[in-house]
N, C-alpha and C positions, 0 to 999 in steps of 0.2 A: 504493500500500500504506500509506503514511504517513497519508493522509487517512482511509482506512478505519479504521485503528487509533485515530485521534483521535475519529472518530464513535462507534466501539465503546466507547471509554473514557467519552465523554460520556454515552452511553445507560446504561452500567453504573453510573456514579456516581449518576445520577438514579433509576434503579431501586433501587439500594441505599439511597438517601435515602428513597424511599417505603417500603421495608422497615423502616427505622428508625422512621419515623412510625408505622407499624402496630405495631411492637414496643413503642414507648413508650405507646401507647394500649391495650395489652393485647388486641389483635385477634388471634384465633386461627383464624378461619374463612379457609380458603385462598382462596376467591373474593373476599372483601373485601380480603385482602392484595394479591392480584393487581390488583384495581381501584385500590387506592391507589397501587401501584407505577406502573401505567400512567398514572394521572392526574398523578402528579408528573413523569413524563417528558413528557407532553403539555403541561403548564403550562410546563415549562422550555423546550421547543421553541418554544412560543408567545412566551415572553419573549425568547428569542434572536432570533426573527423580528422582533419589535417593535424591539429594539435595533439590528438591522441596518438596518431601514427608516429609523429616526431618524438613524442615522449616515450613511446614503447621502444623505438629504435635507440633512443639515447640511453635507456636503461640496460639494453643488451650489450 
């Protein structure tokens, strides 16, 4: 349950971050807002994957 909550909060934070990007750029189209929110989440997950790979190779 704790791991699910952490993953949920991670996703919520990055989706909210994407919403703030859309808001500061005065984007009002719903489709564009959702695309920016999903893109920010995908970029964050990709960054997290890269950091984990680098960390695992650094430990070996």
